[in-house]
C-alpha positions, -999 to +999 in steps of 0.1 A: +001+001+002+012+032-010+022+054+019+013+095+014+024+109+045+056+117+039+071+142+018+108+141-005+123+155+025+114+122+049+126+101+018+155+113+024+161+111+059+149+076+055+178+070+035+202+086+060+191+067+084+193+036+067+229+038+059+233+051+094+222+018+106+239-003+078+276+012+089+270+018+124+243-005+141+240-040+124+280-048+122+277-045+156+240-060+167+255-095+172+284-081+195+260-064+217+233-093+223+267-111+238+272-081+260+237-071+268+244-032+261+253-013+233+285+013+228+289+044+239+300+048+201+270+043+185+255+074+208+278+096+198+280+091+159+237+089+156+247+129+175+272+136+144+248+120+121+223+145+133+196+118+142+194+132+183+172+157+194+154+160+159+130+187+177+154+204+199+166+243+196+193+243+164+213+265+197+215+238+214+230+207+187+195+201+177+175+198+144+149+225+152+123+204+135+085+201+152+079+171+124+072+136+144+076+120+114+114+121+114+111+104+149+086+080+133+106+069+105+137+064+126+116+037+153+109+020+120+135+015+105+155+004+135+121-018+140+129-033+106+165-039+112+156-056+144+179-038+160+163-029+194+197-022+209+201+020+203+175+030+227+175+064+212+137+062+210+138+065+249+159+094+247+140+106+211+107+101+216+104+102+257+130+125+273+132+152+246+097+162+249+103+164+286+130+184+283+118+207+258+084+213+275+092+217+313+135+226+311+144+257+326+169+279+304+198+274+329+186+231+322+190+238+288+221+250+285+238+227+311+219+198+293+203+197+260+245+201+239+250+168+255+223+154+242+220+164+209+254+154+210+253+117+224+272+126+252+249+123+274+223+094+273+189+096+293+164+075+309+136+079+328+127+063+359+090+055+365+086+021+377+088+003+405+090-035+420+054-027+436+041-001+408+042-007+370+014+006+354-001+025+386+019+055+387+002+064+417+015+040+433+048+048+435+069+051+469+102+065+457+106+100+480+120+134+476+121+155+509+135+187+510+159+201+530+174+235+517+186+234+483+181+202+478+160+172+478+165+137+493+162+108+474+149+071+485+136+045+464+141+021+441+132+017+404+133-009+377+128-020+341+148+010+337+154+010+297+190+028+293+199+024+327+233+009+322+240+040+298+226+066+312+240+101+324+211+119+333+179+103+351+145+117+354+131+102+383+095+102+392+092+106+433+070+119+461+080+150+472+047+155+493+032+115+502-005+135+516-011+153+485-017+123+460-012+126+424-005+164+424+026+154+457+051+139+424+075+153+411+103+146+383+133+153+393+170+147+366+193+126+387+230+129+370+258+101+369+282+103+399+257+117+426+265+102+460+238+070+464+231+065+433+237+029+419+227+006+392+221-027+403+220-056+375+213-055+336+182-075+338+183-111+318+157-105+295+136-129+269+146-109+241+158-070+235+192-082+248+211-057+237+192-027+253+204-022+289+175-025+311+183-021+347+175-021+384+182+018+398+183+025+434+187+055+451+203+061+492+196+094+506+208+108+466+212+148+474+194+161+446+199+202+443+164+219+438+181+231+406+173+196+391+138+197+402+117+195+361+086+216+361+070+227+389+072+207+423+042+187+422+037+187+387+054+156+381+021+132+369+003+161+350+033+158+327+037+119+327-003+118+312+009+148+286+037+130+275+029+093+274+004+095+243+035+102+222+055+073+236+028+051+232+027+063+192+060+056+193+058+020+206+028+015+180+042+026+150+077+006+156+055-025+166+039-022+135+068-018+117+083-043+129+054-066+116+056-057+086+092-067+083+088-100+097+055-107+077+079-097+041+104-122+052+077-148+055+058-143+023+097-146+006+105-178+032+067-189+018+073-185-019+107-202-017+106-231+005+098-264-008+078-291+003+059-322-012+068-310-043+056-273-040+060-244-025+043-237+010+026-211+004+008-229-026-015-244+006-045-234+008-044-230+046-009-214+045-023-188+013-051-179+035-026-168+070-006-147+042-036-136+032-050-126+066-019-108+079-017-091+046-049-076+052-045-068+092-014-050+087-031-029+056-059-023+078-035-013+109-012+011+082-038+030+074-049+037+109-017+041+120-004+065+096-035+091+100-028+090+140+003+100+131-008+126+106-032+136+141-007+140+164+017+159+144-009+190+138-013+183+184-049+164+178-045+129+186-064+122+216-051+097+244-079+074+237-068+073+200-034+068+209-041+041+231-059+024+201-033+029+183-005+012+210-029-018+219-039-023+180-005-024+169+016-044+199-013-071+194-009-071+158+029-079+163+026-101+187+004-121+164+020-122+131+051-125+146+038-162+159+022-169+123+052-157+111+072-184+135+051-211+127+053-207+090+088-209+090+088-245+108+117-254+126+133-222+113+116-197+129+127-211+164+167-204+154+181-174+164+201-177+132+166-166+115+155-128+120+120-137+127+131-156+160+144-125+177+112-106+162+098-131+184+114-129+217+121-091+213+085-081+203+064-094+233+075-064+254+057-042+232+023-052+248+039-045+281+059-017+284+047+018+281+005+007+292+001-027+290-026-037+271-055-038+300-046+000+309-052+005+269-083-005+267-091+006+303-083+043+293-105+039+258-131+021+277-133+052+300-132+075+271-163+055+258-175+067+294-182+037+307 
């Protein structure tokens, strides 16, 4: 299906991203998978290529573009390359909007140049061992003490957790104020009491470092408060729809890539004297997947157009995340089945897609949370 949401400038940018991935990512991906973390060199290379901070003001080294489609292209191409290791999506799609919207001029001067160059890798610490989707259940605290906040707590499942130089920590600054008592504090590498736990051993996405973080009496300067004290929950709710768009669009691109490779496999693989795609059952499975992907693509591109215009609702962003991630899981599962025994071998991209893609229905808000948001929007 022809996509009509991109211009020649977007097409040129896609070529740039593909060239970058071919040179700086794909040759190293196997080693990163074994190491459980990417090299910092790829972050510096991405900064030099202008792939970080695309919407950040040019005076800080950013691209100065407010067009979300550039970020969409990056997410799509990394997904199609089967390269979830570089956590550029967390950096660009999640952290960037917080910094751009909430950072003071002084904070911008301190953090944004390194953010755009790849010298400062970022993360956000929301989830805790006892609080995932329920952000109001967080127990990490930050108590004001003069010109500092004293931060205590534990976070888990933090993408970029091993590499990050700046981490936005969601903490309670007023335990008695409910969601109005939640604030955002930026913790920097080297602050006393800030420790990283183990690099978590995941089912898939092995090249992307995902960590536990510990904060023990960390004295965070009041100047590292991001936004207003007590305004953290509102800021989270404002930014989560974009995170869900990013996850959904990448999931769909990954599903499309798995389908394309499986379709070609079904044309080449022989069984009982003919290509396995010629068997009616397999042909019907391929037809079903092609149709589902085409429908999802039309909805997804429409949502991105609305998001780019500032009109996408929280409910529609949740629909996008729910539908595309669940579709990715279904499509890749069927693609593994069509590959037979080879589909379970990690040397085949579809096997890695099977393991890597499963988390998409969980992080960024589970499918169940997405349905809850959609249902509430229906007034029920």
